[in-house]
C-alpha positions, -999 to +999 in steps of 0.1 A: -357+146-446-359+151-409-358+118-389-388+129-368-409+132-399-398+098-411-407+083-377-440+100-377-449+087-411-439+052-400-462+055-370-490+067-393-484+036-415-485+012-384-517+029-371-534+027-405-526-009-411-538-019-376-570+001-381-576-015-415-572-050-400-597-042-373-623-027-396-620-055-422-624-081-394-591-098-397-577-110-364-541-113-357-528-133-327-527-104-303-563-094-310-576-129-306-556-133-274-569-100-260-605-110-269-601-144-252-587-130-220-606-096-216-638-103-237-649-088-270-654-051-259-624-047-236-601-067-259-610-046-289-605-014-268-571-025-255-560-035-290-573-002-304-555+019-278-522+000-281-521-005-318-540+025-333-544+053-308-508+052-294-492+052-329-515+080-340-504+100-309-468+093-317-474+102-353-489+136-344-461+144-319-433+134-342-447+151-373-453+182-354-418+181-339-403+174-373-422+202-391-414+226-363-376+219-366-374+213-403-343+228-419-339+222-456-304+236-456-291+210-432-294+179-454-274+149-444-245+168-428-265+168-395-262+131-388-230+134-368-243+162-346-265+154-315-300+166-311-302+196-288-333+211-272-333+248-272-355+258-243-338+291-237-358+308-264-391+299-248-386+312-212-359+327-191-361+308-158-339+332-140-369+356-137-388+330-117-361+328-090-354+365-087-355+376-050-360+413-057-395+425-062-406+454-083-423+483-065-456+476-082-457+440-069-463+447-032-495+427-030-518+454-042-546+442-064-556+468-090-592+469-103-607+451-073 
């Protein structure tokens, strides 16, 4: 299994446990400390953002990345190879820095 999928599932587990504790009404030390310093509304909001929303965002990003780059043929033989990002397939940046202009791009706006 892809390591990004595993990390995304772990982030989902952390977010679900934190959300369950908030909804049931159990307070851990961090939530009670935040409620004492920032008040009930702001303390719950900070706790929700830090312990529920951020892990859910990490979960969505990691699961999306893991599903996008999932290769069932790789198995465990990929552990010794570093992770490479292949941005070449998305855009060729040499076209952005090309000094020559095409004859059609002389500043004429068509259809205006």
